[in-house]
C-alpha angles and dihedrals in degrees: 000000000000101000115126135176122258129191117252127207113273095024134294130079142260133210135177114226132174125226094263092052092047091048092051092048092048094048092049092048092050090051089050090053090052091049095048091047133216121326121251109272119196115246111253109270094012119135106259089218090058089056090059089064097044112134121238131203120309097205128065116254119269092226107089092218092053090045087056092050092046105033127175109271096216102030128230092307092072106032093160094054091045091051094051093044091051093051092060102034111034096078091053092045091049090051091050092051091051091050090052094050092043091052089055093048093047092050091052093046092050090051092051095258093138134048100244119192135198127228092283092054094251118134115258131198120266116260093245132031115242117255115232132210117249107268130029121319123196114270110276094019119124129196111226115201114196127196119228090263093048090049091056091048090050091048091054092047094048090050092050092048092052092048091050096047092041090054092048089050092043089231117190130197089255091055091058096051117104090256093040129120096260091069095046104051114135118243092249094055107117090217093061098093092053092044090053089049090049093052092044093052089050091055091049091049092049095051092045091053089052092054091052095050113104 
Protein backbone atom coordinates (compact mmCIF):
# COMPACT_ATOMS: atom_id res chain seq x y z
CA UNK A 1 0.00 0.00 0.00
CA UNK A 2 2.07 2.82 -1.32
CA UNK A 3 -0.29 5.77 -0.80
CA UNK A 4 1.13 8.65 1.19
CA UNK A 5 -0.08 12.07 2.20
CA UNK A 6 1.07 15.20 0.42
CA UNK A 7 0.55 18.81 1.42
CA UNK A 8 -1.91 20.86 -0.61
CA UNK A 9 -1.91 24.64 -1.17
CA UNK A 10 -3.72 26.53 1.54
CA UNK A 11 -3.27 23.81 4.15
CA UNK A 12 -4.56 20.30 4.50
CA UNK A 13 -3.38 17.13 2.83
CA UNK A 14 -4.24 14.79 -0.03
CA UNK A 15 -3.76 11.08 -0.56
CA UNK A 16 -4.67 8.63 -3.32
CA UNK A 17 -6.19 5.39 -2.02
CA UNK A 18 -7.71 2.44 -3.78
CA UNK A 19 -10.98 0.79 -2.79
CA UNK A 20 -9.29 -1.96 -0.78
CA UNK A 21 -7.28 0.57 1.24
CA UNK A 22 -10.35 2.70 1.91
CA UNK A 23 -12.33 -0.37 2.96
CA UNK A 24 -9.61 -1.44 5.40
CA UNK A 25 -9.35 2.04 6.90
CA UNK A 26 -13.10 2.32 7.31
CA UNK A 27 -13.41 -1.12 8.89
CA UNK A 28 -10.64 -0.36 11.38
CA UNK A 29 -12.16 3.01 12.26
CA UNK A 30 -15.60 1.46 12.85
CA UNK A 31 -14.02 -1.14 15.14
CA UNK A 32 -12.26 1.68 16.98
CA UNK A 33 -15.60 3.45 17.47
CA UNK A 34 -17.08 0.26 18.91
CA UNK A 35 -14.10 -0.12 21.25
CA UNK A 36 -14.17 3.47 22.50
CA UNK A 37 -17.91 3.26 23.07
CA UNK A 38 -20.75 5.74 22.66
CA UNK A 39 -20.23 9.39 23.33
CA UNK A 40 -21.79 11.04 26.34
CA UNK A 41 -25.29 12.26 25.45
CA UNK A 42 -27.00 14.79 27.74
CA UNK A 43 -30.05 13.47 29.54
CA UNK A 44 -33.26 14.94 28.09
CA UNK A 45 -34.06 18.14 29.93
CA UNK A 46 -30.67 18.30 31.63
CA UNK A 47 -28.80 21.59 31.73
CA UNK A 48 -26.11 21.38 28.96
CA UNK A 49 -23.69 23.25 31.22
CA UNK A 50 -24.08 20.58 33.88
CA UNK A 51 -23.06 17.95 31.34
CA UNK A 52 -19.76 19.75 30.86
CA UNK A 53 -18.89 19.02 34.47
CA UNK A 54 -20.07 15.42 34.51
CA UNK A 55 -17.54 13.15 36.16
CA UNK A 56 -16.05 10.21 34.34
CA UNK A 57 -14.48 6.98 35.63
CA UNK A 58 -11.73 7.16 38.23
CA UNK A 59 -10.05 3.84 37.37
CA UNK A 60 -8.25 2.86 34.15
CA UNK A 61 -10.10 0.49 31.77
CA UNK A 62 -9.57 -3.26 32.15
CA UNK A 63 -9.09 -3.73 28.40
CA UNK A 64 -5.35 -3.26 27.65
CA UNK A 65 -6.09 -1.44 24.39
CA UNK A 66 -8.43 1.01 26.11
CA UNK A 67 -5.91 1.46 28.90
CA UNK A 68 -3.40 2.41 26.20
CA UNK A 69 -5.83 4.91 24.68
CA UNK A 70 -6.72 6.33 28.11
CA UNK A 71 -3.51 6.04 30.16
CA UNK A 72 -2.98 7.33 33.69
CA UNK A 73 -1.72 10.89 33.52
CA UNK A 74 0.63 10.61 36.51
CA UNK A 75 1.60 6.95 36.41
CA UNK A 76 1.53 4.45 39.24
CA UNK A 77 3.60 6.71 41.49
CA UNK A 78 0.69 9.14 41.96
CA UNK A 79 -2.50 7.02 41.86
CA UNK A 80 -4.57 9.67 43.63
CA UNK A 81 -3.69 12.40 41.16
CA UNK A 82 -4.24 10.03 38.22
CA UNK A 83 -7.68 9.08 39.55
CA UNK A 84 -8.80 12.68 39.97
CA UNK A 85 -7.41 13.72 36.59
CA UNK A 86 -9.19 10.81 34.88
CA UNK A 87 -12.54 11.68 36.49
CA UNK A 88 -12.59 15.11 34.88
CA UNK A 89 -10.89 14.43 31.55
CA UNK A 90 -11.69 10.93 30.26
CA UNK A 91 -15.18 11.77 29.00
CA UNK A 92 -13.84 14.65 26.93
CA UNK A 93 -10.96 12.54 25.64
CA UNK A 94 -13.34 9.74 24.70
CA UNK A 95 -15.55 12.20 22.81
CA UNK A 96 -12.55 13.61 20.95
CA UNK A 97 -11.39 10.15 19.90
CA UNK A 98 -14.86 9.38 18.60
CA UNK A 99 -14.91 12.64 16.64
CA UNK A 100 -11.55 11.76 15.08
CA UNK A 101 -12.67 8.29 14.01
CA UNK A 102 -16.03 9.58 12.76
CA UNK A 103 -14.30 12.23 10.65
CA UNK A 104 -12.24 9.50 8.98
CA UNK A 105 -15.30 7.34 8.31
CA UNK A 106 -17.31 10.26 6.93
CA UNK A 107 -14.51 11.32 4.60
CA UNK A 108 -14.28 7.80 3.19
CA UNK A 109 -18.06 7.50 2.83
CA UNK A 110 -18.27 10.83 1.03
CA UNK A 111 -15.56 9.68 -1.37
CA UNK A 112 -17.35 6.41 -2.09
CA UNK A 113 -15.15 4.32 0.18
CA UNK A 114 -18.09 2.37 1.58
CA UNK A 115 -21.02 0.58 0.03
CA UNK A 116 -23.86 2.64 1.43
CA UNK A 117 -27.42 1.37 1.12
CA UNK A 118 -30.82 2.97 1.35
CA UNK A 119 -33.78 1.70 3.36
CA UNK A 120 -34.52 -0.97 0.75
CA UNK A 121 -30.98 -2.31 0.92
CA UNK A 122 -30.06 -1.03 -2.53
CA UNK A 123 -26.73 0.77 -2.97
CA UNK A 124 -26.92 4.54 -3.13
CA UNK A 125 -24.47 7.10 -4.44
CA UNK A 126 -22.06 8.75 -2.03
CA UNK A 127 -23.02 12.22 -0.88
CA UNK A 128 -20.03 13.79 -2.58
CA UNK A 129 -18.14 12.89 -5.72
CA UNK A 130 -14.46 12.03 -5.19
CA UNK A 131 -11.93 14.62 -6.21
CA UNK A 132 -9.21 13.32 -8.47
CA UNK A 133 -5.63 14.36 -8.93
CA UNK A 134 -4.71 16.04 -12.18
CA UNK A 135 -3.57 13.34 -14.52
CA UNK A 136 -4.59 9.72 -14.71
CA UNK A 137 -5.08 7.64 -11.58
CA UNK A 138 -5.25 3.86 -11.58
CA UNK A 139 -8.73 2.47 -12.01
CA UNK A 140 -10.55 2.36 -8.68
CA UNK A 141 -8.21 4.85 -7.02
CA UNK A 142 -9.65 7.99 -5.42
CA UNK A 143 -7.92 11.18 -4.39
CA UNK A 144 -8.99 12.29 -0.92
CA UNK A 145 -8.38 15.96 -0.16
CA UNK A 146 -8.54 16.85 3.53
CA UNK A 147 -8.91 20.27 5.07
CA UNK A 148 -6.58 21.28 7.89
CA UNK A 149 -9.23 20.31 10.46
CA UNK A 150 -9.91 16.98 8.78
CA UNK A 151 -6.17 16.30 8.64
CA UNK A 152 -5.89 16.74 12.40
CA UNK A 153 -8.86 14.42 12.94
CA UNK A 154 -7.28 11.82 10.67
CA UNK A 155 -3.97 12.14 12.48
CA UNK A 156 -5.69 11.47 15.81
CA UNK A 157 -7.59 8.49 14.41
CA UNK A 158 -4.49 6.97 12.78
CA UNK A 159 -2.58 7.30 16.03
CA UNK A 160 -5.39 5.66 18.01
CA UNK A 161 -5.61 2.81 15.50
CA UNK A 162 -1.87 2.17 15.73
CA UNK A 163 -1.95 2.22 19.53
CA UNK A 164 -4.85 -0.22 19.58
CA UNK A 165 -3.37 -2.66 17.08
CA UNK A 166 0.08 -2.37 18.64
CA UNK A 167 -1.37 -3.25 22.04
CA UNK A 168 -3.25 -6.23 20.64
CA UNK A 169 -0.02 -7.42 18.98
CA UNK A 170 2.05 -6.61 22.09
CA UNK A 171 4.49 -4.68 19.92
CA UNK A 172 7.76 -3.55 21.54
CA UNK A 173 10.26 -0.92 20.41
CA UNK A 174 12.61 -3.71 19.29
CA UNK A 175 9.87 -5.22 17.13
CA UNK A 176 9.59 -1.96 15.17
CA UNK A 177 13.30 -1.66 14.39
CA UNK A 178 14.42 -2.54 10.86
CA UNK A 179 15.75 -5.86 12.13
CA UNK A 180 12.80 -6.39 14.46
CA UNK A 181 10.29 -9.20 14.48
CA UNK A 182 7.56 -7.27 12.69
CA UNK A 183 9.56 -7.32 9.47
CA UNK A 184 10.46 -11.00 9.66
CA UNK A 185 7.13 -12.71 10.19
CA UNK A 186 6.62 -15.78 7.98
CA UNK A 187 3.78 -15.71 5.47
CA UNK A 188 1.81 -18.31 7.42
CA UNK A 189 1.89 -16.36 10.70
CA UNK A 190 -1.75 -15.50 11.59
CA UNK A 191 -0.62 -12.11 12.91
CA UNK A 192 0.79 -11.03 9.57
CA UNK A 193 -2.33 -9.22 8.23
CA UNK A 194 -2.61 -7.10 11.37
CA UNK A 195 1.14 -6.45 11.39
CA UNK A 196 0.96 -5.26 7.79
CA UNK A 197 -1.94 -2.97 8.71
CA UNK A 198 0.02 -1.68 11.71
CA UNK A 199 3.08 -0.83 9.59
CA UNK A 200 0.92 0.75 6.89
CA UNK A 201 -0.89 2.94 9.40
CA UNK A 202 2.48 4.03 10.73
CA UNK A 203 3.60 5.10 7.26
CA UNK A 204 0.36 7.03 6.72
CA UNK A 205 0.72 8.73 10.08
CA UNK A 206 4.33 9.70 9.39
CA UNK A 207 3.59 11.30 6.03
CA UNK A 208 0.53 13.12 7.42
CA UNK A 209 2.63 14.56 10.25
CA UNK A 210 5.10 15.82 7.66
CA UNK A 211 2.36 17.65 5.74
CA UNK A 212 1.20 19.41 8.90
CA UNK A 213 4.64 20.60 9.94
CA UNK A 214 5.25 24.34 9.28
